[in-house]
TORKOLGU-204196 format. One line per 5 residues: number of its first residue (from 0); their letters; for each residue x, y, z of N, C-alpha, C. Coordinates in nm, 3 decimals, always signed. Example, Ala and Ser with C-alpha at 12.3 -4.5 7.8 and 13.67 -1.06 7.14 Angstrom:
<sites>
0	as	+1.319:-0.569:+0.780:+1.230:-0.450:+0.780:+1.320:-0.330:+0.780 ~ +1.285:-0.225:+0.708:+1.367:-0.106:+0.714:+1.290:+0.003:+0.787
</sites>
This chain:
<sites>
0	mhiel	+0.085:-0.117:+0.000:+0.000:+0.000:+0.000:+0.089:+0.123:+0.000 ~ +0.047:+0.224:-0.069:+0.118:+0.350:-0.081:+0.042:+0.454:+0.001 ~ +0.112:+0.527:+0.090:+0.047:+0.628:+0.172:+0.120:+0.761:+0.155 ~ +0.047:+0.863:+0.117:+0.100:+0.998:+0.110:+0.059:+1.068:+0.239 ~ +0.155:+1.139:+0.301:+0.132:+1.205:+0.429:+0.157:+1.354:+0.416
5	alfdg	+0.079:+1.433:+0.488:+0.100:+1.578:+0.496:+0.069:+1.622:+0.638 ~ +0.165:+1.688:+0.703:+0.147:+1.735:+0.839:+0.136:+1.887:+0.838 ~ +0.029:+1.938:+0.900:+0.003:+2.082:+0.903:+0.003:+2.132:+1.047 ~ +0.051:+2.254:+1.065:+0.035:+2.330:+1.188:-0.060:+2.442:+1.152 ~ -0.188:+2.425:+1.185:-0.290:+2.518:+1.135:-0.298:+2.505:+0.984
10	dille	-0.276:+2.615:+0.914:-0.278:+2.614:+0.767:-0.138:+2.601:+0.707 ~ -0.036:+2.589:+0.790:+0.102:+2.584:+0.742:+0.144:+2.439:+0.722 ~ +0.185:+2.406:+0.599:+0.234:+2.271:+0.569:+0.375:+2.257:+0.627 ~ +0.393:+2.163:+0.719:+0.524:+2.138:+0.780:+0.603:+2.032:+0.705 ~ +0.535:+1.930:+0.655:+0.602:+1.818:+0.589:+0.505:+1.747:+0.497
15	rgevh	+0.555:+1.704:+0.384:+0.477:+1.621:+0.294:+0.569:+1.515:+0.236 ~ +0.524:+1.391:+0.242:+0.605:+1.281:+0.191:+0.519:+1.160:+0.165 ~ +0.583:+1.055:+0.120:+0.509:+0.933:+0.091:+0.593:+0.812:+0.128 ~ +0.522:+0.705:+0.162:+0.589:+0.579:+0.197:+0.518:+0.464:+0.125 ~ +0.593:+0.363:+0.093:+0.538:+0.240:+0.037:+0.541:+0.137:+0.149
20	vgvqq	+0.424:+0.094:+0.193:+0.412:+0.002:+0.305:+0.407:-0.140:+0.252 ~ +0.502:-0.221:+0.296:+0.508:-0.360:+0.254:+0.500:-0.454:+0.372 ~ +0.518:-0.582:+0.346:+0.507:-0.685:+0.450:+0.619:-0.674:+0.552 ~ +0.740:-0.640:+0.507:+0.854:-0.623:+0.597:+0.849:-0.485:+0.662 ~ +0.879:-0.478:+0.791:+0.883:-0.348:+0.858:+0.996:-0.265:+0.801
25	qvstl	+0.969:-0.138:+0.774:+1.069:-0.046:+0.721:+1.060:+0.086:+0.795 ~ +1.169:+0.162:+0.788:+1.172:+0.297:+0.843:+1.206:+0.391:+0.728 ~ +1.118:+0.487:+0.704:+1.141:+0.589:+0.603:+1.168:+0.721:+0.674 ~ +1.273:+0.790:+0.633:+1.309:+0.916:+0.696:+1.267:+1.031:+0.606 ~ +1.178:+1.115:+0.657:+1.139:+1.237:+0.589:+1.216:+1.352:+0.655
30	alfqv	+1.201:+1.472:+0.605:+1.277:+1.585:+0.659:+1.243:+1.615:+0.805 ~ +1.116:+1.602:+0.844:+1.072:+1.641:+0.978:+1.056:+1.526:+1.075 ~ +1.036:+1.403:+1.026:+1.012:+1.290:+1.115:+1.045:+1.159:+1.043 ~ +1.045:+1.050:+1.121:+1.063:+0.916:+1.066:+0.928:+0.846:+1.065 ~ +0.910:+0.757:+0.967:+0.788:+0.679:+0.957:+0.827:+0.531:+0.960
35	thqlg	+0.783:+0.460:+1.062:+0.801:+0.316:+1.070:+0.670:+0.254:+1.024 ~ +0.679:+0.160:+0.930:+0.555:+0.108:+0.870:+0.570:-0.038:+0.832 ~ +0.457:-0.109:+0.842:+0.450:-0.250:+0.807:+0.306:-0.287:+0.775 ~ +0.290:-0.367:+0.673:+0.158:-0.411:+0.631:+0.119:-0.534:+0.713 ~ -0.002:-0.528:+0.772:-0.057:-0.641:+0.844:-0.161:-0.710:+0.759
40	hetad	-0.245:-0.791:+0.823:-0.348:-0.866:+0.749:-0.457:-0.774:+0.695 ~ -0.509:-0.685:+0.779:-0.617:-0.595:+0.738:-0.581:-0.447:+0.749 ~ -0.471:-0.417:+0.818:-0.431:-0.278:+0.838:-0.281:-0.261:+0.815 ~ -0.244:-0.136:+0.795:-0.102:-0.099:+0.790:-0.070:-0.032:+0.923 ~ +0.035:-0.079:+0.988:+0.081:-0.017:+1.113:+0.178:+0.094:+1.075
45	vvlsd	+0.145:+0.217:+1.112:+0.224:+0.333:+1.075:+0.252:+0.414:+1.201 ~ +0.382:+0.444:+1.226:+0.421:+0.522:+1.343:+0.510:+0.636:+1.297 ~ +0.471:+0.759:+1.329:+0.552:+0.877:+1.302:+0.622:+0.914:+1.431 ~ +0.754:+0.932:+1.426:+0.829:+0.961:+1.548:+0.956:+1.039:+1.512 ~ +1.035:+1.069:+1.613:+1.163:+1.140:+1.599:+1.145:+1.272:+1.525
50	fqsph	+1.048:+1.352:+1.570:+1.023:+1.482:+1.508:+1.144:+1.572:+1.528 ~ +1.189:+1.638:+1.422:+1.315:+1.711:+1.421:+1.301:+1.862:+1.431 ~ +1.184:+1.915:+1.441:+1.165:+2.059:+1.443:+1.145:+2.109:+1.586 ~ +1.215:+2.215:+1.625:+1.192:+2.269:+1.759:+1.054:+2.334:+1.771 ~ +0.988:+2.358:+1.659:+0.856:+2.420:+1.660:+0.744:+2.316:+1.665
55	telik	+0.778:+2.189:+1.659:+0.678:+2.082:+1.662:+0.677:+2.019:+1.800 ~ +0.561:+2.016:+1.862:+0.547:+1.962:+1.996:+0.506:+1.815:+1.994 ~ +0.501:+1.755:+1.876:+0.460:+1.616:+1.864:+0.574:+1.523:+1.904 ~ +0.539:+1.411:+1.964:+0.638:+1.312:+2.004:+0.623:+1.185:+1.921 ~ +0.501:+1.132:+1.916:+0.477:+1.006:+1.845:+0.331:+0.999:+1.801
60	itmdv	+0.309:+0.957:+1.677:+0.174:+0.937:+1.624:+0.166:+0.792:+1.578 ~ +0.072:+0.716:+1.631:+0.054:+0.576:+1.595:-0.079:+0.561:+1.523 ~ -0.075:+0.497:+1.405:-0.196:+0.479:+1.324:-0.209:+0.334:+1.282 ~ -0.331:+0.282:+1.286:-0.366:+0.154:+1.225:-0.454:+0.190:+1.107 ~ -0.396:+0.190:+0.988:-0.466:+0.237:+0.868:-0.525:+0.116:+0.796
65	pihts	-0.658:+0.111:+0.782:-0.717:+0.001:+0.705:-0.661:-0.001:+0.562 ~ -0.643:-0.120:+0.509:-0.594:-0.134:+0.372:-0.709:-0.096:+0.279 ~ -0.692:+0.015:+0.208:-0.798:+0.067:+0.123:-0.741:+0.169:+0.026 ~ -0.825:+0.216:-0.063:-0.792:+0.326:-0.152:-0.877:+0.445:-0.111 ~ -0.812:+0.555:-0.076:-0.884:+0.676:-0.036:-0.954:+0.738:-0.155
70	tdwet	-1.068:+0.798:-0.130:-1.136:+0.873:-0.235:-1.102:+1.021:-0.225 ~ -1.041:+1.062:-0.115:-1.000:+1.200:-0.090:-0.902:+1.197:+0.026 ~ -0.844:+1.311:+0.060:-0.757:+1.318:+0.177:-0.837:+1.283:+0.302 ~ -0.778:+1.204:+0.388:-0.835:+1.173:+0.518:-0.751:+1.246:+0.621 ~ -0.809:+1.283:+0.734:-0.734:+1.362:+0.832:-0.749:+1.309:+0.974
75	ldlgr	-0.647:+1.336:+1.052:-0.648:+1.313:+1.196:-0.625:+1.447:+1.263 ~ -0.712:+1.484:+1.355:-0.698:+1.607:+1.430:-0.606:+1.580:+1.548 ~ -0.495:+1.655:+1.557:-0.397:+1.636:+1.663:-0.379:+1.767:+1.741 ~ -0.489:+1.823:+1.787:-0.481:+1.952:+1.855:-0.457:+2.062:+1.753 ~ -0.345:+2.132:+1.768:-0.315:+2.239:+1.672:-0.261:+2.185:+1.540
80	ytlaf	-0.230:+2.056:+1.536:-0.176:+1.993:+1.416:-0.284:+1.909:+1.347 ~ -0.267:+1.889:+1.218:-0.353:+1.800:+1.142:-0.262:+1.711:+1.057 ~ -0.287:+1.581:+1.063:-0.217:+1.487:+0.977:-0.314:+1.444:+0.869 ~ -0.281:+1.473:+0.744:-0.363:+1.431:+0.631:-0.293:+1.314:+0.563 ~ -0.371:+1.218:+0.514:-0.311:+1.105:+0.444:-0.401:+1.058:+0.332
85	wcrqc	-0.339:+0.999:+0.231:-0.409:+0.948:+0.113:-0.353:+0.810:+0.086 ~ -0.437:+0.710:+0.080:-0.394:+0.570:+0.063:-0.429:+0.519:-0.076 ~ -0.337:+0.440:-0.131:-0.364:+0.370:-0.257:-0.311:+0.228:-0.243 ~ -0.390:+0.135:-0.288:-0.344:-0.003:-0.290:-0.254:-0.020:-0.412 ~ -0.147:-0.091:-0.393:-0.054:-0.117:-0.502:-0.104:-0.236:-0.584
90	t	-0.081:-0.229:-0.714:-0.124:-0.340:-0.800:-0.005:-0.422:-0.842
</sites>
């Protein structure tokens, strides 16, 4: 599964990146944080951690993302932050 991620502080885009989630656990390093990800039976386990910005108060975000294809951006409200993501199943 392919997941595109975008992290916002209010209306300000802090980071945008993408990861390819496979059966083996992997760590992808983006400019602002690391993404640890692994495909399970029905969900993808996705953890954002090691935030590198002194302006970001986030420590760790853990997501169990159902294996699906998004029809639009999906969002998680994290207080002053918003994590948007878009999922596509790989063929």
